[in-house]
N, C-alpha and C positions, 0 to 999 in steps of 0.2 A: 535360327537364333532371333529372338525378338529384338527389334530396334528400340533403344531407350531414347528418351526425349530431350536430352540435354547435352550441351557441348561447351567446352571451354578450351581455348588454346592459350597457353601461358607464355611467359617470357622465357626465352632460352638464354641462359647466362653464359655466353661464349664470346670471347674477345677476338678470336682469330679467324672465324669463318667469314668468307667474303661473298657478298652478293651485290652487284652493282655498286661496289665501292663502300658499302655499309657492312658492319659486322652483324652477325646473327642477333646479338643483343639489341642493336639498334632496330633491326628489321622486325623483331617481335616485341617492340616496346609497348605496343597496344594489344589489349585482349582481342583475339580474332573471333570472327563469326563465320558460319557458313556463308558462302557467297558465290558469285558467278566464277566459273573456272576461267583462267586465262586462255584456255583452249576453246572455250565456248561450250554450248550444251551438247549432250550426247545425241547422236542421230539414230535413226532406226537401225536395228540389228542387221549386220551383213550376212553373207552366206554361211559364215562360221558361227553365227549366233552371238557375235560380239558387237556391242554398241560402243561407238567411238565418236570423238569430235570430228567435225568436218576437216577433210584433208588427210585423215589417217586411214590406213588399211591394215587388215590382219591376214595372216596365213597360218595354217597348221603345219608345223615342222616335224612333229612326231606324234605317234599314238602308241600307247601301251600295247604290247603283244604284236605289233606290226614292225616290219623292217623300215628303218629310216630310209627315205627315198634315195635310191642310188647307192645304197650300202648294204652290207650283210648283217648289220647290228639290229637286233630286235629291241625296241625301246622298252625300258624297264617299267615295272608297275609302280603306282603311287609316286610319280615324280614330285619332289619337294624342293628344298632349298637349292639355289643355283647361283652361278656367277659367270661372268665373261672374262676371257683372257685374250690379249692381243697375240696374234700369230702372223708375223710378217705384215702383209697388207690386209689379211683377213683376221678372223677371231675364232674362239672356241667358246661354246656354252656348255658348262658342266652342271649336271643335275643329280641330286640324291634320289634314292629309292627308299621310301619309308614303309618297308615291310619287314616282318620278322625273319630272322635267320639268313635270308638271301638278299638283304638290302643292298648296300653298296652304292655305287655311283657310275654314271656314264657321261660321255661327251659327244657333242656334235661339232664338227669343224666346218667353217664357212670361208669362202674366198672373199676377195675385196668387193664383189658385187652381191654378196649375200647368198651365193649358191652353195648348197651343201656338197662338200667334197668327201667327207668320211664321217663315220660314227663308230664308237667302240666303248668297251667296258674299261673303267679305270679303278674300280674297287669292287671286290666280291666277298660274299660270305660273311657280311657283318650284319648288325642287328638294328632295325628301325632307324635308318639314317635319315634324320629329319632335316635340319638346316646345317649351317656351318658358316664358312667365310673364306674369302680369298686372302692370300698373303702378298706382301710387296715383292717377294721373290718367286711369284707365279706358281704357287701350289694352292690346292683346295683343301681346306680343313673340313672333313666330313664328320658329323657328330652323331653318336648313337643316343637316341632318346629312350633309354632304358635305365633302370637303377644300376648304378656302378658302370655306366656306359663309358666308352672311350672316345677320344678324338683320334681320327686317322688322317695323316697328312698324305695327300694323293697328288699324282702328276696329271694335270689336265690333258697332256699329250699322250698319256697311256704308255710311256716308255719306261719310266722308273717304277719300281714296285712301291705300293703304298706302305706306309710305316705307322705303326701304332705309337701314340704319344702319351704314355701313362703319367708323365710328369705334369700334364695339364689337368689332372684330376679325374677321378671316376665318380660321375654323378649323372643325373638325367639331363644330358646336354641338349641344348637347342641350337643356338647360333653363336658365331664368333665374329669379332671385328678387330682387325689389326690397326694399332696406333703406332706408325713409324716414328712419330715425333718423340714419344716417351718410351718407345721400344717395348710395348706391352701388347697383349691380346686380351680383349674383353670377352666375357662369355655369359650367356644367360642359362637359366635352369628352369625347366618346365614342370614345376610343381607349385602347389598353392602357397607354400611357405618357402619358396626358393630364395636363393641368394643371387647377387650379381658379383661376378668374379673378374679378376685380372691375373693373367699369367705373365711373369717377368722372366724371360729366358736368360740364362747365364751369358749366352752369346746371341745377339740378335741375328736371326736367320737360321738358328739351330734350336729346335724345340725339344731336344732330347733331355734337357735338364733346366731347372729354373725354380722359381718360387711362385706358389699359388696363394692368392690373397682373396679375401672377401671384403665387400663394402660394409663399413660400420656406420650405423645411424639409427635414429628412432623409427620404429615401424610405422608411425603415423606421419613421418616427415615426408613432405612433397617438395620442399625447396630448402636451399641453404647448404652449408658445408658438410662434407662427409670425409671419413678417413678410411684407411685400409689396414687389415691385419692378416698375418700369415695363417694359412690352414696347416695345422701340425702334421696331419696324416692324410695324404692325398689319395690313398687307395679306396676311400669311400666306406671304410668300416672303422669307426662309426661314420655316418653320413657327413660329407664335407660341410653341409649347411648347418650342422648341429654342433660343430666343434669349437666355435669361437663365440664367446659371449658378446652380445651387442650387435650381432650380424643383422643387417637390415633385410627385412623380408619383402619379396616381390611376388605378386600373385600371378603365377603362370608366365614366366619369362618366355618370350618368343623371338622375334627378329632383332637384329643388332647391326648397326652400320656406323662406321667412323668416317668423319671428314673434317679436316681443318679445325681441329681443336675440340670437336664435339663428338661424343658417342651417343647416338640415338638408339633406344631399345624399347620394345613394346611388352606390355603385360596384358595378356588376353583375359585373365580372370577378372580384371577391373576396368578393361577398356581404355588403357592409358598408353600414351607415347611419352617416354621420358627422355630427358637430355642430361647427360653427364658432361659438364664443362671440365674437361681434363686439364685446362690451364689453371683454373682456380679451385679444382676439386670440390665442385658444388653440383647439386642436382636441381632440376626443375621439371615441371610438367609442360610439355609441348601440347598435349591433347588429353582430354578426359571426357568420355562420353556420358558421364553421370552427374556432372556439375551444371547447375542451372545457368542457362544463358538464353533460353527460349528457343522454340522451334525443334525440329527433328534433326538429329545429327546425321550428316551424310556418311559417316564412317562408324561401323561397329565391327566387333570380332577382329580387332587389330592383330596382325600376325607379321609375316615377313615384311621387311622394309628395305628400300634402297634410296639412292639420292641421284638426281640428275646433275649435269654440269652446271645448270642454271641455279642450283641450290634448292630445287623443289624436292620434298620427300614424297616418295611413292609408297603407300602403305596398302598391302593386300589384305583382303578380308577372309577370315575363316568363318563362314556363315554369312551373316548380314544378307545382302542381296547380290553377292558375288561381284563386288566391285574392287577395283584398285582406285584409291582416292589419293589426291595430292594435298599436301600442306605446303603452301608457298611461303617464302620469306616475307611477303607483305601481308601475311596473316589471313589467307583465304584457305578454307577447307572445302573441297569439292570433288565429285566423282570425275575420274578420268576415263574409265571404261567400265562396262558391265557385261557379264556373260549371262545370256538368257538360257532357261531350261535346264539348269544344272544346280538346283537348290540343295542337293545332297552332296555337294562337293565343297572344295575350298580352293582359293587361289594361292599359289605357292611360287617361290623362286624368282621374283622379279629381279631383273638385272639388265643393265644397258650395255650395248656393244661399246667397244672402246671409243668409237667416234661419236657416241651419244645419239645416233640416228635411229637405232632400233632397240626396242624393249622386248625382252623374252620373259615368259612366265608360263606356268602350267595351271590347268584345272586338275587337281590331283585325282579325282574320281570321275570326272567328265559327266556324261549324261547317264551312265549306268549306276552311279553311286557306289561303285566298288573300286578296289585298287587296280582292277584289270581294265578300267575305263579311262585312264589318264590321258590327257591331251596337252601337248606343249605348243605354245603359240609364239608368233613374232608379230609385233606391231611396228609399222614404219610410218613416219610422218614428220611434220615440222616441229620437232621438239625444240624447246627454247634452249639457246646456247648460253 
């Protein structure tokens, strides 16, 4: 993907998110520019081909088609969206498989020292499982990125059977983000005229029934108030995005992450990171790689997104030059890591361990450029608290 030459980071209109005692609104009060990373410049690539700031190290925790070390589980093809779950003093990393017919998801379990203790399948025989999201009740929502695709609620521990959740709508799902404050789940749709959705369960913690809504606003709108309206027919026939007049269009919805009053989501088709201020029901642009500000943007091909405990957004690239970039609350956009020699791949599934000291992610197609070449990594180092 060609890098475009412009960048803008805009105001995030949120009153509740905290960073160093300031709200996100205060922190993004000035237009941001590319600048030096708080972690310093990237160093030469390590033995895994990963360029990292000083003090950070990487390891490979899984490769597609190979058994995860010390286990009998063969890691799945095309690893995509992922999340971490606390497991006693350790944790679990759950990852989707973005392939047709046999997609699903799998998990790797770690002990308190980061040693792998087991790995296993948590969802099977589903279709093009792209991204998804974690719930506050410790399930993983795995999303099918196909027309009239489903959301599947899965157990990261692999004990309970996965459950299909048709009430959440049938469309080309990408990612989910749970908002426990308003008791809703936001969802993105990966088509060029996609919608941004929220699902309101009848009972929080039970996704079997509820109301699916789409965001209402002008297609040209990049800031200001928005509203929501119910989708009458959630089974996707006709398409959910086409049922409600005034539905705001988003060009290729990708990653989605909620924290402290704000839901950030990305649209790869126009290189944007959006912020939905759930407190005031407004939207704004956090990042746009095509608006003039001078210089070359450090982030293109915006895709999966997560957030650190310090309030930094970590945005993975699909294309670009295979980087995960950060957008800090003091308005700096900079590369955090880069993978060399994998230009036919994309970075997927960034997620922090519960203690915030380890970052997991995958190169979906690795050095081979095919779904059989996926590599899943762990980065350890002095992440900001």
